[in-house]
C-alpha positions in Angstrom: -0.2 0.0 -0.2 0.8 3.6 -0.7 1.1 6.1 2.6 -2.4 7.2 1.1 -4.5 3.8 1.3 -3.3 3.0 4.6 -6.8 2.8 6.8 -4.1 3.9 9.8 -0.7 4.9 8.8 2.2 4.9 11.0 2.8 8.9 10.9 0.7 11.8 9.8 3.4 14.0 9.8 1.7 16.3 7.1 -1.7 16.7 8.7 -0.2 17.7 12.3 2.0 19.9 10.5 -1.0 21.6 8.9 -2.1 22.4 12.1 0.6 24.7 12.5 1.1 26.5 9.3 0.0 29.6 10.5 2.6 29.7 13.0 5.3 28.1 10.9 5.0 30.8 8.1 5.3 33.4 10.7 8.7 32.3 12.4 9.8 31.5 8.5 9.0 35.1 7.4 10.7 36.4 10.6 13.7 34.3 9.9 13.8 34.5 5.9 13.6 39.2 6.5 16.3 39.2 9.1 19.2 38.2 6.8 20.3 36.0 9.8 20.2 32.4 9.0 23.1 30.6 10.7 23.3 30.5 14.2 21.5 33.8 14.9 19.0 34.9 17.6 16.6 32.1 16.8 19.0 29.1 18.0 19.9 31.3 20.6 17.1 31.5 22.2 15.6 27.6 21.4 19.1 26.5 23.4 17.9 28.7 26.4 14.3 27.1 25.6 15.6 24.0 25.3 18.0 23.7 28.6 14.9 25.2 30.5 13.0 22.4 29.9 15.6 19.9 30.4 16.2 21.0 33.5 19.9 21.3 32.9 22.4 24.4 32.9 23.5 24.2 29.1 22.2 23.2 25.1 23.7 23.4 22.1 22.1 22.7 19.0 23.7 20.9 16.0 23.0 19.6 12.6 21.3 16.0 13.8 21.4 13.6 16.6 23.9 11.5 15.5 26.1 14.4 15.2 25.1 15.3 18.7 26.5 11.8 20.0 29.1 11.9 17.6 30.8 15.6 18.9 30.3 14.6 22.5 32.4 11.4 22.6 34.8 13.4 20.3 35.6 15.9 22.9 36.2 13.1 25.5 39.3 12.6 23.4 39.1 9.4 23.0 41.4 6.9 21.8 41.8 3.7 19.3 41.9 1.0 22.9 39.3 2.8 24.6 35.7 1.5 25.3 32.5 2.5 25.6 29.2 0.9 26.7 26.1 1.0 25.2 22.6 -1.0 24.4 22.4 -3.4 21.5 19.0 -2.8 20.5 19.4 0.9 20.0 19.3 2.3 16.4 22.8 2.3 14.8 23.8 5.7 15.9 24.4 4.5 19.3 27.4 2.6 18.5 28.2 4.1 15.0 29.0 7.6 16.9 31.2 5.7 19.3 33.3 4.0 16.3 33.5 7.3 14.1 34.7 8.8 17.6 37.7 6.5 17.4 36.5 3.9 20.2 35.2 0.6 21.0 31.6 0.1 21.1 31.1 -2.6 24.4 27.5 -4.0 24.5 25.7 -5.0 27.7 21.9 -6.5 27.2 18.6 -5.1 28.2 16.6 -5.6 31.4 12.7 -6.2 30.6 12.1 -2.5 30.0 14.3 -2.7 26.8 16.9 -0.4 28.4 20.2 -1.2 29.7 20.5 -3.5 32.3 22.5 -2.0 35.5 22.5 -5.2 37.0 24.8 -6.4 33.9 26.6 -3.3 33.6 29.7 -3.5 35.8 31.0 -6.9 34.5 31.5 -5.0 30.8 33.6 -2.4 32.5 37.5 -3.1 31.8 40.5 -0.2 32.5 39.9 0.9 29.2 36.5 2.1 29.8 35.7 5.7 29.5 32.2 6.1 29.3 28.3 4.9 29.6 25.5 5.8 27.3 22.4 4.5 28.2 20.1 4.5 26.0 16.2 5.9 26.7 14.7 3.3 24.0 11.2 4.5 23.0 11.0 7.3 25.2 11.2 5.3 28.2 13.6 6.4 30.7 16.4 3.9 31.9 17.3 3.2 35.0 19.3 6.4 35.7 19.9 5.8 39.3 21.8 2.5 39.0 23.8 3.5 36.1 24.8 6.5 37.5 25.8 4.7 41.0 28.1 2.4 39.2 29.9 5.3 36.5 30.5 6.8 39.8 32.1 4.0 41.3 34.3 4.0 38.1 34.8 7.3 37.8 32.9 7.1 34.1 31.6 9.4 32.3 27.8 9.5 31.6 26.3 10.3 27.9 22.8 9.6 28.1 21.2 8.7 24.4 17.8 10.6 24.7 17.4 10.8 21.2 14.0 9.1 21.6 12.9 10.9 25.0 12.4 14.6 25.1 10.0 15.5 27.7 10.3 12.1 29.6 11.3 11.7 33.0 12.5 9.6 36.1 10.8 10.7 39.5 10.6 13.7 38.5 13.7 14.6 36.8 14.1 14.9 33.3 15.9 13.1 30.9 19.0 15.2 29.9 19.9 16.3 32.9 21.0 13.1 34.9 24.2 12.2 32.9 27.2 14.6 32.1 25.8 15.2 28.9 22.8 14.3 26.7 22.1 14.0 23.2 18.4 14.4 21.3 17.5 13.5 17.8 15.1 16.4 15.9 14.5 14.0 13.0 10.9 14.8 11.7 9.8 10.8 13.4 10.5 12.5 16.8 8.4 14.3 19.6 9.6 17.6 18.7 10.6 17.3 15.0 12.5 19.9 12.8 11.1 20.0 9.1 14.4 18.1 8.1 17.4 17.1 10.5 18.3 18.6 13.8 20.2 17.8 16.9 20.6 18.8 20.4 23.3 18.1 22.9 22.5 19.1 26.9 25.2 19.3 29.6 25.8 20.3 33.1 29.4 21.2 32.6 30.6 24.9 31.5 34.2 22.9 29.8 31.9 20.5 27.8 29.8 23.3 26.7 32.5 25.9 25.2 34.0 23.0 23.4 30.8 22.1 22.0 30.2 25.4 20.6 33.4 25.4 18.8 33.2 21.6 17.7 30.1 22.5 15.6 31.8 24.9 14.2 35.4 24.0 12.6 37.1 24.5 15.9 36.6 28.0 14.8 37.1 30.7 18.4 36.6 33.5 16.4 36.6 34.3 11.8 40.4 34.6 12.7 41.3 31.4 15.2 40.8 27.9 14.8 41.9 26.6 17.9 41.2 22.4 16.5 40.1 20.8 13.3 36.5 19.8 13.7 33.0 19.7 11.4 30.6 22.0 10.0 27.2 20.7 12.4 24.9 23.9 13.0 21.4 23.8 14.0 20.1 26.6 11.3 17.9 29.7 12.3 15.0 28.3 10.3 14.9 25.0 12.3 15.3 26.6 15.5 12.5 29.3 15.0 10.5 25.9 13.8 11.5 24.3 16.7 10.4 27.1 18.9 7.0 27.2 17.7 6.7 23.0 18.9 8.5 23.1 22.2 5.7 25.3 23.6 3.4 22.5 22.2 5.5 19.7 23.1 3.7 19.0 27.0 0.1 19.0 25.3 1.2 17.0 22.5 3.1 14.5 24.4 0.1 14.1 26.8 -2.0 12.9 23.9 0.8 10.5 23.2 0.7 9.4 26.5 -3.1 8.9 26.7 -3.2 6.8 23.5 -0.6 4.5 24.8 -2.3 3.9 28.3 -5.5 3.4 26.3 -3.6 0.8 24.0 -2.2 -0.8 27.2 -5.8 -1.3 28.8 -7.2 -2.4 25.3 -4.3 -5.0 24.5 -3.5 -6.3 27.9 -4.9 -9.9 27.4 -3.3 -10.1 23.7 0.4 -8.8 23.6 2.5 -7.6 26.1 2.7 -4.0 26.7 4.9 -1.1 27.9 3.6 -0.4 31.7 5.1 2.0 32.8 7.6 1.0 36.3 7.4 3.3 39.2 8.3 7.1 38.9 8.4 6.6 35.1 7.2 9.4 32.6 7.4 8.0 29.2 6.7 10.0 26.3 6.1 7.0 23.8 7.8 8.1 20.8 7.3 4.6 19.6 5.0 2.5 21.1 6.2 -1.0 20.8 4.6 -4.5 22.1 5.7 -7.8 22.3 3.8 -10.1 20.9 4.0 -13.8 19.6 3.7 -14.9 16.0 5.0 -11.2 15.4 6.0 -11.4 11.6 2.6 -13.1 11.0 1.0 -10.3 12.8 2.5 -7.4 11.6 1.4 -8.8 8.2 -1.9 -9.4 9.0 -2.3 -5.9 10.3 -0.5 -4.5 7.0 -2.9 -6.3 4.6 -5.4 -4.5 6.4 -4.8 -1.1 6.3 -2.8 -0.7 9.4 0.8 0.5 9.1 3.2 -1.2 11.5 7.1 -1.4 11.6 9.4 -2.7 13.9 12.1 -1.0 15.9 14.6 -2.6 15.6 14.4 -6.3 13.5 18.5 -7.0 13.8 20.1 -5.7 16.8 23.4 -3.8 16.4 25.8 -6.0 17.5 24.6 -8.6 14.4 25.1 -5.7 11.6 27.7 -6.4 9.5 29.1 -3.1 10.4 29.8 -4.4 14.0 31.4 -7.6 12.5 34.6 -7.1 13.6 33.6 -6.5 17.3 33.1 -10.4 17.5 29.7 -10.6 19.1 27.1 -13.4 18.4 23.5 -14.3 18.2 23.6 -15.8 22.1 25.9 -12.9 23.6 22.3 -11.1 24.3 19.5 -13.6 25.2 17.2 -10.3 26.5 17.7 -8.2 23.4 17.4 -11.3 21.0 14.3 -12.4 22.7 13.1 -8.7 22.0 14.3 -8.4 18.6 11.8 -11.3 17.7 8.6 -9.9 19.1 8.6 -6.3 19.1 6.7 -4.2 17.1 5.6 -0.4 16.7 1.7 0.4 16.0 0.8 3.6 15.2 1.0 6.7 17.7 1.0 10.0 17.6 -1.3 13.3 18.8 -4.1 13.2 16.1 -4.8 9.3 16.1 -8.2 9.5 17.0 -10.2 6.6 19.3 -11.5 5.0 16.2 -8.5 4.6 14.5 -6.8 3.0 17.4 -10.2 0.7 17.7 -9.5 -0.5 14.7 -6.2 -1.4 15.6 -6.8 -3.1 18.7 -9.7 -5.0 16.8 -7.6 -6.5 14.3 -4.9 -7.9 17.2 -8.1 -9.2 18.7 -9.1 -10.9 15.7 -5.9 -12.2 14.7 -5.2 -13.8 18.2 -8.7 -15.1 18.4 -8.1 -16.9 15.3 -4.5 -18.4 16.7 -6.9 -19.8 19.6 
């Protein structure tokens, strides 16, 4: 089916953008007529607003979420024999940014919540370990108290991969303010989305903030002085202006996602494993992921009946061809592999109607009732 033919599409970006059209056009015109298109007042304002939203002292806008991870890791001065620990069930950028920054990705299995299991973390720490990168997968906060306790014991830098989790919190503390730094994606499929690519970094450290401001801009301290070789990775003024429009509505939009997710939980619980929130968790459901038996058959059944569903992610990072040199096998992370064969992402977005949601639920019920 094409996008127009789906009874319940996985996303509805165009129709949701239409509700912001007037504000978007006003923001666009303001930037257009200002003549300031790079590192201007809109970016500065967005960085301040984003930092405040994430309960963080500093924020830096960059070109992509992957650049955000890479630039932070590169700022640590990693060497070829250094190691950074992360989860194997994330998007590939979590690991590729480590490799591109010059270090070795090391993986730790996940818990039942789909996030890094602190109970398995310490066994993977070696004298070469320099940092831990927990991933707040699907918009669910990782167990940061457990991870930070271990990181403090071993004097390790903690970088939150919060690409999917803007607005999520644990015990009232926002993701992006737990670790030494955090990285967010502003990809169009994220809850806070650019009209294109974009990324943000939050940090509690003045030294890292100062470094990143240069690192995103060729290493320049001014037009005449370059302190170190670096990249061009700036979030531009237009994207910042449009993101400021969205940021003002983010909590309201997130609440709509949350209500839909909780409704899914109640309606689907007898048939699949649903993502119930743990104590103190405030999840933002960038994706709504169930665990289902006969996952591949269910996916085909839903797609064939007009419901667009996806898998995030069918092949874990440690089994990707690019990661072959690391020497991992399918048996190394049993919980990751168990999830990989059962996860299924259902449509969830603020404009999803209860009628559409009911269609999804009815089809899942029909599928499992026929299976007996």
